[in-house]
RODO-2510 file (C-alpha; in nm, 4 decimals, decimal comma):
residues 553
     n   res          X          Y          Z
     1     x     5,5033    -2,8860    -2,9871
     2     x     5,6037    -2,5294    -3,0716
     3     x     5,9061    -2,3597    -2,9326
     4     x     6,1087    -2,0573    -2,9999
     5     x     6,4855    -2,0428    -3,0241
     6     x     6,7261    -1,7623    -3,0027
     7     x     6,9946    -1,9357    -3,2148
     8     x     7,0615    -1,8259    -3,5797
     9     x     6,8494    -1,9864    -3,8405
    10     x     7,1599    -2,1320    -4,0115
    11     x     7,2733    -2,3033    -3,6919
    12     x     6,9152    -2,4293    -3,6337
    13     x     6,9223    -2,5800    -3,9912
    14     x     7,2577    -2,7422    -3,9249
    15     x     7,1349    -2,8897    -3,5999
    16     x     6,8217    -3,0190    -3,7623
    17     x     7,0399    -3,1855    -4,0284
    18     x     7,2326    -3,3562    -3,7532
    19     x     6,9391    -3,4964    -3,5856
    20     x     6,7545    -3,8181    -3,6425
    21     x     6,4208    -3,8253    -3,8176
    22     x     6,2349    -3,8120    -3,4773
    23     x     5,9090    -3,6498    -3,6156
    24     x     5,8362    -3,7568    -3,9793
    25     x     6,0571    -3,9333    -4,2402
    26     x     6,4102    -3,8280    -4,2944
    27     x     6,3471    -3,8218    -4,6638
    28     x     6,0778    -3,5655    -4,6410
    29     x     6,2818    -3,3629    -4,3905
    30     x     6,5685    -3,3716    -4,6199
    31     x     6,3747    -3,2681    -4,9105
    32     x     6,2384    -2,9609    -4,7363
    33     x     6,5838    -2,8881    -4,5917
    34     x     6,7240    -2,8675    -4,9472
    35     x     6,4791    -2,5914    -5,0160
    36     x     6,6090    -2,3681    -4,7293
    37     x     6,9329    -2,1880    -4,7555
    38     x     7,1216    -1,9448    -4,5276
    39     x     6,9436    -1,6669    -4,7005
    40     x     6,6040    -1,7393    -4,5321
    41     x     6,5162    -1,4316    -4,3022
    42     x     6,3445    -1,5026    -3,9642
    43     x     5,9700    -1,4330    -3,9786
    44     x     5,9586    -1,4088    -4,3650
    45     x     5,7414    -1,7130    -4,4414
    46     x     5,3638    -1,6426    -4,4829
    47     x     5,0892    -1,8613    -4,3641
    48     x     5,0166    -2,2003    -4,5601
    49     x     5,3853    -2,2112    -4,6696
    50     x     5,6315    -2,5009    -4,5762
    51     x     5,8231    -2,4371    -4,2472
    52     x     6,0472    -2,5938    -3,9937
    53     x     6,0487    -2,3589    -3,7070
    54     x     5,8081    -2,1242    -3,5373
    55     x     6,0860    -1,8663    -3,6002
    56     x     6,0524    -1,8745    -3,9811
    57     x     5,6845    -1,7963    -3,9753
    58     x     5,5359    -1,4410    -3,9956
    59     x     5,2682    -1,5531    -3,7328
    60     x     5,5374    -1,7178    -3,5352
    61     x     5,3655    -2,0524    -3,5535
    62     x     5,4684    -2,3607    -3,7505
    63     x     5,2352    -2,6701    -3,7437
    64     x     5,5043    -2,9208    -3,6808
    65     x     5,2442    -3,1999    -3,5736
    66     x     5,0581    -3,1816    -3,9017
    67     x     5,0939    -2,9988    -4,2238
    68     x     5,4410    -2,8430    -4,1504
    69     x     5,3181    -2,5155    -4,2729
    70     x     5,2923    -2,1724    -4,1086
    71     x     4,9655    -2,1197    -3,9494
    72     x     4,7826    -1,8324    -3,7689
    73     x     4,8658    -1,8174    -3,4018
    74     x     4,6063    -1,8833    -3,1346
    75     x     4,2992    -1,8885    -3,3642
    76     x     3,9925    -2,0985    -3,2705
    77     x     3,8987    -2,3224    -3,5546
    78     x     4,2452    -2,3709    -3,6943
    79     x     4,2356    -2,7375    -3,5687
    80     x     4,5193    -2,6887    -3,3228
    81     x     4,4490    -2,6576    -2,9462
    82     x     4,6189    -2,3318    -2,8683
    83     x     4,6691    -2,1858    -2,5104
    84     x     4,3392    -2,0996    -2,3574
    85     x     4,1431    -2,3365    -2,5714
    86     x     3,9708    -2,6461    -2,4334
    87     x     3,9431    -2,8055    -2,7830
    88     x     3,9770    -2,7131    -3,1532
    89     x     3,7957    -2,9329    -3,3952
    90     x     3,8756    -2,7110    -3,7045
    91     x     3,5302    -2,5520    -3,7329
    92     x     3,3323    -2,2838    -3,5616
    93     x     3,0249    -2,5094    -3,5215
    94     x     2,8679    -2,5361    -3,1798
    95     x     2,7029    -2,8576    -3,0507
    96     x     2,9377    -3,0951    -3,2062
    97     x     3,1492    -3,1641    -2,8969
    98     x     3,3662    -2,8396    -2,9469
    99     x     3,1710    -2,5193    -2,9607
   100     x     3,2447    -2,2195    -3,1652
   101     x     3,4451    -2,0537    -2,8896
   102     x     3,6818    -2,3614    -2,8709
   103     x     3,5253    -2,4663    -2,5205
   104     x     3,3878    -2,8279    -2,4797
   105     x     3,0228    -2,8688    -2,5452
   106     x     2,8666    -2,8551    -2,2065
   107     x     2,6156    -2,6755    -1,9910
   108     x     2,7588    -2,3658    -1,8370
   109     x     3,0043    -2,2639    -2,1083
   110     x     2,7788    -1,9695    -2,2046
   111     x     2,6758    -2,1257    -2,5365
   112     x     2,3184    -2,2585    -2,5633
   113     x     2,3301    -2,6006    -2,7546
   114     x     2,1304    -2,9297    -2,7685
   115     x     1,8539    -2,9553    -2,5063
   116     x     1,9506    -2,6359    -2,3069
   117     x     1,6788    -2,3917    -2,2517
   118     x     1,9508    -2,1357    -2,1542
   119     x     2,3205    -2,0953    -2,0912
   120     x     2,4578    -1,8028    -1,9091
   121     x     2,8031    -1,9565    -1,8075
   122     x     2,9028    -2,1136    -1,4875
   123     x     2,6928    -1,8824    -1,2470
   124     x     2,3172    -1,9325    -1,2355
   125     x     2,1092    -1,6279    -1,2494
   126     x     1,7432    -1,5406    -1,1606
   127     x     1,6195    -1,6679    -1,4969
   128     x     1,8713    -1,9682    -1,5762
   129     x     1,9514    -2,2488    -1,3463
   130     x     2,2819    -2,4252    -1,3102
   131     x     2,1476    -2,7139    -1,5230
   132     x     2,0709    -2,4789    -1,8164
   133     x     1,6969    -2,4895    -1,7605
   134     x     1,4676    -2,1717    -1,7386
   135     x     1,3352    -2,1230    -1,3956
   136     x     1,0069    -1,9404    -1,5147
   137     x     0,9044    -2,2116    -1,7621
   138     x     0,8539    -2,5397    -1,5894
   139     x     0,5682    -2,7065    -1,4137
   140     x     0,5520    -2,6257    -1,0373
   141     x     0,6666    -2,2545    -1,0553
   142     x     0,3143    -2,1505    -0,9411
   143     x     0,2811    -1,9855    -1,2855
   144     x     0,0313    -2,1161    -1,5501
   145     x     0,2494    -2,1419    -1,8563
   146     x     0,1547    -2,2443    -2,2121
   147     x     0,0437    -2,6023    -2,2194
   148     x    -0,0350    -2,6363    -1,8415
   149     x    -0,3891    -2,6912    -1,7151
   150     x    -0,2808    -2,6019    -1,3518
   151     x     0,0333    -2,5164    -1,1542
   152     x     0,0010    -2,5204    -0,7744
   153     x     0,3677    -2,4177    -0,7257
   154     x     0,4897    -2,7816    -0,6322
   155     x     0,5717    -3,1292    -0,7666
   156     x     0,3374    -3,3245    -0,5582
   157     x     0,0985    -3,5657    -0,7059
   158     x    -0,2580    -3,6177    -0,5781
   159     x    -0,3003    -3,2766    -0,4453
   160     x    -0,5451    -3,1613    -0,6999
   161     x    -0,2760    -3,0630    -0,9527
   162     x    -0,0155    -3,3413    -1,0374
   163     x     0,3553    -3,2927    -1,1400
   164     x     0,2639    -3,2651    -1,5013
   165     x     0,0476    -2,9645    -1,4311
   166     x    -0,2858    -3,1372    -1,5163
   167     x    -0,5561    -3,1943    -1,2532
   168     x    -0,5243    -3,5103    -1,0416
   169     x    -0,7453    -3,7950    -1,1593
   170     x    -0,7433    -4,0966    -1,3726
   171     x    -0,6470    -4,0385    -1,7214
   172     x    -0,4046    -3,7548    -1,6651
   173     x    -0,0884    -3,9695    -1,7271
   174     x     0,0221    -3,9617    -1,3411
   175     x    -0,0316    -4,2693    -1,1422
   176     x    -0,1569    -4,1786    -0,8009
   177     x    -0,2668    -4,4299    -0,5393
   178     x    -0,4987    -4,6161    -0,5635
   179     x    -0,4323    -4,6077    -0,9401
   180     x    -0,2420    -4,9043    -1,0588
   181     x    -0,1711    -4,7443    -1,3941
   182     x    -0,2541    -4,4311    -1,5923
   183     x    -0,1836    -4,4328    -1,9611
   184     x    -0,3503    -4,0778    -2,0274
   185     x    -0,6626    -4,2280    -2,2152
   186     x    -0,9657    -4,4053    -2,1520
   187     x    -0,9180    -4,6940    -2,3749
   188     x    -1,0064    -5,0075    -2,1960
   189     x    -0,8294    -5,2535    -2,4296
   190     x    -0,4811    -5,1206    -2,3968
   191     x    -0,3780    -5,2951    -2,0844
   192     x    -0,4886    -5,0239    -1,8536
   193     x    -0,8606    -4,9850    -1,7859
   194     x    -0,9826    -4,7177    -1,5316
   195     x    -0,6304    -4,6833    -1,4184
   196     x    -0,6077    -5,0473    -1,3200
   197     x    -0,4193    -5,3394    -1,4679
   198     x    -0,6373    -5,6405    -1,5830
   199     x    -0,4306    -5,8520    -1,3417
   200     x    -0,1540    -5,7834    -1,0882
   201     x    -0,1842    -5,5571    -0,7753
   202     x     0,0348    -5,3713    -0,5484
   203     x     0,1666    -5,5770    -0,2674
   204     x     0,1807    -5,9027    -0,4734
   205     x     0,5449    -5,9175    -0,4659
   206     x     0,5800    -5,8743    -0,8330
   207     x     0,6741    -5,5331    -0,9848
   208     x     0,4317    -5,4522    -1,2354
   209     x     0,4839    -5,2006    -1,5065
   210     x     0,3061    -4,9357    -1,3118
   211     x     0,4821    -4,9944    -0,9948
   212     x     0,8025    -4,8332    -0,8763
   213     x     0,8602    -5,1234    -0,6356
   214     x     0,6549    -5,4170    -0,4740
   215     x     0,7785    -5,5774    -0,1557
   216     x     0,4985    -5,8010    -0,1189
   217     x     0,3284    -5,5746     0,1485
   218     x     0,1438    -5,2534     0,1670
   219     x     0,3492    -5,1114     0,4452
   220     x     0,5428    -4,7794     0,4279
   221     x     0,8781    -4,7158     0,5814
   222     x     1,0408    -5,0344     0,4631
   223     x     1,1963    -4,8960     0,1483
   224     x     0,8741    -4,9421    -0,0474
   225     x     0,5808    -4,7331     0,0087
   226     x     0,2310    -4,8867     0,0672
   227     x     0,1277    -4,7748    -0,2812
   228     x     0,4198    -4,9343    -0,4400
   229     x     0,6170    -4,6185    -0,4885
   230     x     0,9594    -4,5474    -0,3768
   231     x     1,0130    -4,3122    -0,0790
   232     x     1,0299    -3,9437    -0,1552
   233     x     1,3855    -3,8184    -0,2442
   234     x     1,6037    -3,6974     0,0454
   235     x     1,6709    -3,3234     0,0095
   236     x     2,0363    -3,2363     0,0798
   237     x     2,1987    -3,5633    -0,0226
   238     x     2,3732    -3,4012    -0,3198
   239     x     2,1657    -3,5730    -0,5898
   240     x     1,8831    -3,4105    -0,7733
   241     x     1,6059    -3,6551    -0,7599
   242     x     1,2426    -3,6488    -0,8775
   243     x     1,0518    -3,3543    -0,7399
   244     x     1,3651    -3,1493    -0,6507
   245     x     1,4613    -2,8416    -0,8510
   246     x     1,8298    -2,8835    -0,7338
   247     x     2,0383    -3,0418    -0,4477
   248     x     2,3984    -2,9108    -0,3870
   249     x     2,4266    -3,1352    -0,0849
   250     x     2,5259    -2,8659     0,1614
   251     x     2,2110    -2,8179     0,3541
   252     x     2,2371    -2,4445     0,3133
   253     x     1,9760    -2,2157     0,2039
   254     x     2,0274    -1,8909     0,0031
   255     x     2,3159    -2,0136    -0,2071
   256     x     2,1157    -2,0895    -0,5196
   257     x     1,9705    -2,4085    -0,3938
   258     x     1,7457    -2,4031    -0,0786
   259     x     1,8292    -2,7577     0,0665
   260     x     1,8580    -2,6774     0,4309
   261     x     1,7152    -2,9181     0,6869
   262     x     1,3457    -2,9699     0,6401
   263     x     1,3413    -2,7761     0,3201
   264     x     1,2559    -2,8994    -0,0243
   265     x     1,5414    -2,8478    -0,2544
   266     x     1,3972    -2,5596    -0,4544
   267     x     1,5841    -2,2881    -0,6510
   268     x     1,6646    -1,9859    -0,4301
   269     x     1,3997    -1,7431    -0,5344
   270     x     1,1561    -1,5115    -0,3840
   271     x     0,8402    -1,6883    -0,3544
   272     x     0,9571    -2,0385    -0,2839
   273     x     0,8383    -2,0018     0,0772
   274     x     1,1936    -2,0164     0,2280
   275     x     1,3250    -1,6987     0,3796
   276     x     1,6934    -1,6495     0,2956
   277     x     1,8322    -1,3434     0,4547
   278     x     2,1876    -1,2535     0,3186
   279     x     2,2883    -0,8855     0,3500
   280     x     2,5907    -0,9464     0,1286
   281     x     2,3950    -1,1185    -0,1412
   282     x     2,4578    -0,9812    -0,5039
   283     x     2,1049    -1,0756    -0,6107
   284     x     1,8227    -0,9113    -0,4147
   285     x     1,6274    -1,2617    -0,4163
   286     x     1,9266    -1,4029    -0,2043
   287     x     1,8606    -1,1407     0,0841
   288     x     1,4926    -1,1924     0,1825
   289     x     1,3116    -1,0432     0,4737
   290     x     1,0153    -1,2593     0,4298
   291     x     0,8877    -1,5390     0,2037
   292     x     0,5242    -1,6776     0,2401
   293     x     0,5399    -1,8726    -0,0877
   294     x     0,1866    -1,7601    -0,1895
   295     x     0,3092    -1,5561    -0,4952
   296     x     0,0980    -1,2466    -0,3650
   297     x     0,2073    -0,9025    -0,3112
   298     x     0,0514    -0,6643    -0,0696
   299     x    -0,0433    -0,9242     0,1944
   300     x     0,2316    -0,8399     0,4293
   301     x     0,5092    -0,9961     0,2314
   302     x     0,5690    -0,9119    -0,1270
   303     x     0,6618    -1,2347    -0,2968
   304     x     0,4409    -1,2245    -0,5872
   305     x     0,5155    -1,1169    -0,9515
   306     x     0,7633    -0,8389    -0,9383
   307     x     0,7945    -0,8903    -0,5679
   308     x     1,1368    -0,8796    -0,3751
   309     x     1,0463    -1,0719    -0,0521
   310     x     1,0333    -0,7652     0,1719
   311     x     0,7643    -0,6643     0,4125
   312     x     0,4838    -0,4926     0,2326
   313     x     0,5216    -0,1174     0,2803
   314     x     0,5892     0,2133     0,1041
   315     x     0,9662     0,2413     0,0124
   316     x     1,0174    -0,1400    -0,0449
   317     x     1,0120    -0,1137    -0,4295
   318     x     0,7130    -0,2949    -0,4913
   319     x     0,4050    -0,0872    -0,5784
   320     x     0,0948    -0,2452    -0,3945
   321     x    -0,2455    -0,1325    -0,2573
   322     x    -0,3070     0,2425    -0,2979
   323     x     0,0497     0,3324    -0,3810
   324     x     0,0842     0,5272    -0,7139
   325     x     0,4487     0,4557    -0,7296
   326     x     0,7291     0,2880    -0,5146
   327     x     1,0908     0,3559    -0,6112
   328     x     1,2464     0,1643    -0,3166
   329     x     1,3212     0,4598    -0,0955
   330     x     1,1397     0,7135     0,1277
   331     x     1,2897     1,0398    -0,0232
   332     x     1,0630     1,2911    -0,1876
   333     x     1,0709     1,3505    -0,5664
   334     x     1,3208     1,6224    -0,6789
   335     x     1,2102     1,6036    -1,0395
   336     x     1,5567     1,5155    -1,1657
   337     x     1,6603     1,1804    -1,0171
   338     x     1,3502     1,0971    -0,8081
   339     x     0,9908     1,1135    -0,9273
   340     x     0,8089     0,9446    -0,6330
   341     x     0,7332     1,1061    -0,3128
   342     x     0,8155     0,9598     0,0130
   343     x     0,4601     0,8470     0,0759
   344     x     0,4540     0,6482    -0,2566
   345     x     0,2406     0,9128    -0,4334
   346     x     0,3232     1,0983    -0,7442
   347     x     0,4174     1,4629    -0,6821
   348     x     0,0996     1,6844    -0,6966
   349     x    -0,0886     1,9218    -0,4868
   350     x    -0,2835     1,7463    -0,2327
   351     x    -0,0545     1,4482    -0,1733
   352     x     0,0655     1,5622     0,1835
   353     x     0,3936     1,6388     0,0479
   354     x     0,5367     1,9866     0,0095
   355     x     0,7001     1,9706    -0,3322
   356     x     0,8792     2,2467    -0,5227
   357     x     0,6358     2,5363    -0,5935
   358     x     0,4253     2,4632    -0,2712
   359     x     0,4283     2,6394     0,0456
   360     x     0,2069     2,3886     0,2159
   361     x     0,0212     2,0511     0,1346
   362     x    -0,2419     1,9253     0,3758
   363     x    -0,3434     1,6175     0,1690
   364     x    -0,6513     1,7900    -0,0045
   365     x    -0,7434     2,0527    -0,2414
   366     x    -1,0030     2,2354    -0,0139
   367     x    -0,9775     2,6099     0,0504
   368     x    -1,0326     2,7633     0,3925
   369     x    -0,8595     2,4983     0,5980
   370     x    -0,5286     2,6766     0,6377
   371     x    -0,3701     2,5450     0,3062
   372     x    -0,5494     2,6427    -0,0003
   373     x    -0,6434     2,4366    -0,3005
   374     x    -0,3421     2,5480    -0,4996
   375     x    -0,1099     2,4528    -0,1917
   376     x    -0,0377     2,8025    -0,0872
   377     x    -0,0821     2,8951     0,2769
   378     x    -0,4299     3,0320     0,3436
   379     x    -0,6489     3,1076     0,6480
   380     x    -0,9275     2,9086     0,8248
   381     x    -1,2633     3,0081     0,7152
   382     x    -1,4543     3,2074     0,9762
   383     x    -1,1437     3,2854     1,1673
   384     x    -0,9883     3,6248     1,2359
   385     x    -0,7056     3,7033     1,0195
   386     x    -0,5080     3,9944     0,8841
   387     x    -0,5383     4,1262     0,5259
   388     x    -0,1967     4,2913     0,5471
   389     x    -0,3404     4,6461     0,5652
   390     x    -0,3321     4,8154     0,9020
   391     x    -0,6253     5,0594     0,8100
   392     x    -0,8888     4,7696     0,8337
   393     x    -0,9996     4,5974     1,1592
   394     x    -1,2012     4,2867     1,2018
   395     x    -1,0666     4,1072     0,9021
   396     x    -1,2249     3,7695     0,8436
   397     x    -1,1333     3,4526     0,6438
   398     x    -1,3654     3,3738     0,3668
   399     x    -1,3054     3,0452     0,1582
   400     x    -0,9274     3,0652     0,2322
   401     x    -0,9104     3,4308     0,1599
   402     x    -0,8874     3,7174     0,4114
   403     x    -1,1357     3,9906     0,3575
   404     x    -1,0897     4,3211     0,5030
   405     x    -1,3187     4,4362     0,8006
   406     x    -1,5723     4,7107     0,7895
   407     x    -1,4581     4,8923     1,1016
   408     x    -1,1934     5,1628     1,0260
   409     x    -0,8916     5,1869     1,2496
   410     x    -0,9123     5,4815     1,4907
   411     x    -0,5889     5,6756     1,4705
   412     x    -0,6511     5,9438     1,7347
   413     x    -0,3446     5,9499     1,9607
   414     x    -0,5248     6,1740     2,2192
   415     x    -0,2633     6,4414     2,1861
   416     x    -0,4415     6,7669     2,1046
   417     x    -0,1409     6,9478     1,9861
   418     x    -0,0601     6,6961     1,7009
   419     x    -0,3551     6,7796     1,5231
   420     x    -0,5970     6,5257     1,3639
   421     x    -0,4665     6,1796     1,2756
   422     x    -0,6080     5,9402     1,0121
   423     x    -0,5266     5,6076     0,8574
   424     x    -0,3642     5,5963     0,5210
   425     x    -0,3922     5,2591     0,3544
   426     x    -0,1097     5,3568     0,0918
   427     x     0,1466     5,4380     0,3732
   428     x     0,4155     5,1951     0,4781
   429     x     0,4561     5,0297     0,1385
   430     x     0,0668     4,9794     0,1023
   431     x     0,0645     4,8062     0,4485
   432     x    -0,1231     5,1156     0,5912
   433     x    -0,0296     5,3435     0,8719
   434     x    -0,1738     5,6192     1,0992
   435     x    -0,0569     5,9572     0,9779
   436     x    -0,1173     6,3358     1,0895
   437     x    -0,3559     6,5226     0,8602
   438     x    -0,1453     6,7864     0,6990
   439     x    -0,2145     7,1599     0,8632
   440     x    -0,4373     7,0116     1,1216
   441     x    -0,2421     7,1166     1,4196
   442     x    -0,4796     7,3569     1,6297
   443     x    -0,4507     7,7431     1,5925
   444     x    -0,4414     7,8385     1,9680
   445     x    -0,5247     8,2231     1,9087
   446     x    -0,8522     8,2812     2,0922
   447     x    -0,9043     8,6172     1,9608
   448     x    -0,8784     8,7818     2,2830
   449     x    -0,6204     9,0779     2,2683
   450     x    -0,5916     9,1153     2,6264
   451     x    -0,4889     8,7506     2,7028
   452     x    -0,1649     8,8001     2,4985
   453     x    -0,0262     8,5290     2,2591
   454     x    -0,1744     8,1793     2,2711
   455     x     0,0216     7,8464     2,2152
   456     x    -0,0454     7,4691     2,2472
   457     x     0,1236     7,3165     2,5415
   458     x     0,1463     6,9251     2,4908
   459     x     0,2086     6,9028     2,8830
   460     x    -0,0982     7,0739     2,9587
   461     x    -0,4231     6,8936     3,0535
   462     x    -0,2449     6,6045     3,1993
   463     x    -0,0205     6,5363     2,9001
   464     x    -0,3066     6,5504     2,6492
   465     x    -0,2028     6,9002     2,5345
   466     x    -0,4184     7,2253     2,5418
   467     x    -0,4020     7,5822     2,4174
   468     x    -0,2548     7,8140     2,6787
   469     x    -0,1543     8,1909     2,6839
   470     x     0,2215     8,2353     2,6557
   471     x     0,3602     8,3542     2,9746
   472     x     0,4266     8,7374     3,0133
   473     x     0,2697     8,7846     2,6685
   474     x    -0,0354     8,9968     2,7825
   475     x    -0,0015     9,3308     2,5899
   476     x     0,1267     9,6467     2,7720
   477     x    -0,1193     9,9148     2,7098
   478     x     0,0899    10,2028     2,8239
   479     x     0,1003    10,4259     2,5176
   480     x     0,3582    10,6579     2,6777
   481     x     0,1349    10,9599     2,6515
   482     x     0,1253    11,1244     2,9934
   483     x    -0,1671    11,3399     2,9232
   484     x    -0,3970    11,0556     2,8268
   485     x    -0,3681    10,9147     3,1750
   486     x    -0,3329    10,5418     3,2737
   487     x    -0,3832    10,2757     2,9940
   488     x    -0,5253     9,9337     3,0477
   489     x    -0,6566     9,6445     2,8381
   490     x    -1,0294     9,6195     2,8352
   491     x    -1,1348     9,2741     2,7381
   492     x    -1,4839     9,4020     2,6537
   493     x    -1,3621     9,6632     2,4270
   494     x    -1,3404     9,6091     2,0528
   495     x    -1,6596     9,4213     2,0439
   496     x    -1,5328     9,1629     2,3064
   497     x    -1,1936     9,1046     2,1413
   498     x    -1,0305     9,3315     2,3881
   499     x    -0,8211     9,6605     2,3305
   500     x    -0,6035     9,8901     2,5222
   501     x    -0,7845    10,1876     2,6555
   502     x    -0,7331    10,4786     2,8850
   503     x    -0,8640    10,4317     3,2326
   504     x    -1,1563    10,6824     3,3113
   505     x    -1,0608    10,9857     3,5130
   506     x    -0,6978    10,8829     3,5088
   507     x    -0,5809    11,1944     3,3152
   508     x    -0,3217    11,3787     3,5334
   509     x    -0,4379    11,6875     3,7349
   510     x    -0,1793    11,9351     3,6733
   511     x    -0,2633    12,1921     3,9434
   512     x     0,0503    12,2182     4,1338
   513     x    -0,1329    12,4110     4,4209
   514     x     0,0710    12,7133     4,3582
   515     x    -0,1396    13,0074     4,3227
   516     x     0,1184    13,2377     4,1976
   517     x     0,2020    13,0020     3,9126
   518     x    -0,1257    13,0448     3,7647
   519     x    -0,3389    12,7741     3,6063
   520     x    -0,1523    12,4353     3,5183
   521     x    -0,2565    12,2176     3,2324
   522     x    -0,1179    11,9126     3,0588
   523     x     0,0556    11,9789     2,7204
   524     x     0,0775    11,6619     2,5127
   525     x     0,3507    11,8247     2,2891
   526     x     0,5635    11,8948     2,5976
   527     x     0,8293    11,6574     2,6931
   528     x     0,9229    11,5725     2,3479
   529     x     0,5565    11,4802     2,2574
   530     x     0,5312    11,2542     2,5714
   531     x     0,3239    11,5210     2,7351
   532     x     0,3766    11,6986     3,0590
   533     x     0,2021    11,9423     3,3135
   534     x     0,2813    12,3022     3,2317
   535     x     0,1462    12,6560     3,3465
   536     x    -0,0984    12,8005     3,1300
   537     x     0,0605    13,1102     2,9724
   538     x    -0,0528    13,4422     3,1188
   539     x    -0,2531    13,2646     3,3797
   540     x    -0,0612    13,4046     3,6741
   541     x    -0,2929    13,5912     3,8995
   542     x    -0,3160    13,9697     3,8795
   543     x    -0,2775    14,0852     4,2467
   544     x    -0,3777    14,4480     4,2068
   545     x    -0,6687    14,4887     4,4430
   546     x    -0,7486    14,8314     4,2939
   547     x    -0,6821    14,9967     4,6245
   548     x    -0,4411    15,2568     4,5546
   549     x    -0,3750    15,3258     4,8991
   550     x    -0,2769    14,9622     4,9525
   551     x     0,0045    15,0026     4,7151
   552     x     0,1161    14,7552     4,4653
   553     x     0,0058    14,3931     4,5137
***
């Protein structure tokens, strides 16, 4: 037994010298003591050299039960059972009772030895049972493994495929009633001919070699069946018997061994026909939604190869039927962490899922149905549509593309004074718009001088606009020349264009009726050039009547 002491080495040596020979001869101890002096430094002795105390050794370990030499501490294979070791036989060979990790050779220590098919430690897995046998490579797992001629998923005999995975029948090595024996051959001289013994029979009270029991009757239910076989094992009794995969005796399913009441003691697994729901289970196979036990996916319950005993459907993680993928969720692909769409199709135009780069996806690649073959929004063939340019009307969808109509847009706003309107397809950022034709506003001059100035009144003609004369714009034809007489605008003058003319016979009569003034006339130079009536020079009458006697007139 190793121990560490805080006493000085010299005191320890003195103490040892005073003790009896308790462990080993006193002569040997004395001889060793004579080789030690007070100059020995604690922790100075290397491995393999003589020692008395752990304190002396560099490793801190002195083998006081054997060689009395310093040894490496806590090293598997050193022949000493150190803390944490179950054994130590001095080597690193497994399968000899003490395995290479210094654990006792046994199923469940994580080291596969002897007849073990696997060993994953104390906790069984989906592939390795608790008895260190593989789940997927035994007769009765519903899978035809190498060397098997059939496998119906059970260990029953006489059902067409016996528990050695050979077809039921005489000569397959399995005794099934009414066979008395079956030595897997057809030799009639080896003591079993046509699966019957030459002498002896079931029910004769003598247990023959081919019988499990013989209670002198052929009645079942009395401890020995009518065919001289023992009753089937009792699932849930805690003992793994013939025909059982396991039996942990707790009558509970879903804990690795399905031995619930009425069940058959099979390993908990998807496909064994026993539903084991457990939301807290670590392994998916221990949390089943269904289990038909038929090893088929896509029939309502996915319990076949690669199945997980969930109800068949998109998003359960099992690809069945028409599914192109199934990643166990109903989230659409994002191209980074998810590559399967929510309807279990691969991302592509036409799969009914709008992916990145698509503006629509109606589940096909046909043009003219509202979503075009490249998954861009289109129009429905034959329907009215808009090509995006206001200058066309009657646009129609052809093969998913909107084609412009042949009827031009009428832009006349009905307002005369605006001028002419037309549709410019380049206006409004090429979307088209009605615009007024430059310099198309009407010229309202009617060429008639006497009407005065003309203009376009937008309020005239009931708001439609019209050319009208400007109020008080008619020309004043008075030329300011008195002698011309009265002036007026004659619309017929100037070839019908109108002009100012003097009114006929409107020249002023300048006769002032005064005889003595003489003759009056209109002088256009008078009155500063404006004209005025003036007496004609030397026109005053001569009143001499030539009659001398009358005197002067």
